[in-house]
N, C-alpha and C positions, 0 to 999 in steps of 0.2 A: 450779449450782455439780457439778462432777467427781463421777464416780462410781468407783471404788475396789471392786472385788475382793477380799475376806478370807479369806488361804487358812493363813490362822492360826491357824482353829479348833486346840486342842490334840490333843481327841480325834479320833482316826482315825474320822472319822463322815460319812460322805458324804448322809446324809439330811435332814441339817441346813446348809446354802443363808445365805451369810451377805454384804451392800453395805455400801456406807458412800457415805453422803453429805456433803462437806467441802464448808465458807466459809472465809473466815476466822474469820470469828466464829459456827458451828455446823457442828456433828459429829456427824450420824445415822448409825445403827443401825440394819441392817433383818436382822432374822433368821428365816429358816420355813423350820418342820419340814417333809421334805415324807412321812415318816411314819406309818403308825396305832398309833405307840408313842412313850410320850413319852421324851423325846433332852435330852439336856446339853447346853447350848456352852457349850463357853471362848475367850474371845480373850485369849491376856496382852498384860497391861499397858496394856489401856482403861481398863479401873477400872472405878468408880463410874458410872452414870450413871440414869434414872430413865423408867419406858418411857411414850409419847405416847399408845399404840396398839398396841391385842393386836384378833387380828382371833373372837378368843372371848370373853373374858373381859372384857369394859363396864368392870368395876367398876377394871379394873390401869391404870388413867392414873393417871400417880404415880408409881409402887410405885419407888424404890431396889432395880434389883438391882445384882448384881459381875460385872461382866463376866470379869473374873479368878478370880472363884473357880466361877462357872459361873451359866448362869439353862436356870432348868427348863419347856422349855415342851410342852406341850400333844401328843398326835395332833394336825395337821393345823393347827397354831396357827402363825399370824406376829405379829413384835411389832417394832413399833418403837420405838428404843432415843433419847433426848437427852443426847451425852456432855457 
């Protein structure tokens, strides 16, 4: 599965790092908030997906998120989203 660094987060936000792993039948987005404050991460054109993992909230699995509208990340949180 190749790794693609996503540089189209719509906010000018250097506190959030995003990358993508993609195969023929799967697309995984990883978002990491390196800040001590909550951050909103938006990635245009990705649409909706489901969280597979959160570094903070174990109950967030299978939570629907809309990448185009924005995903709120808690301080120092990382999430993995299946698109």
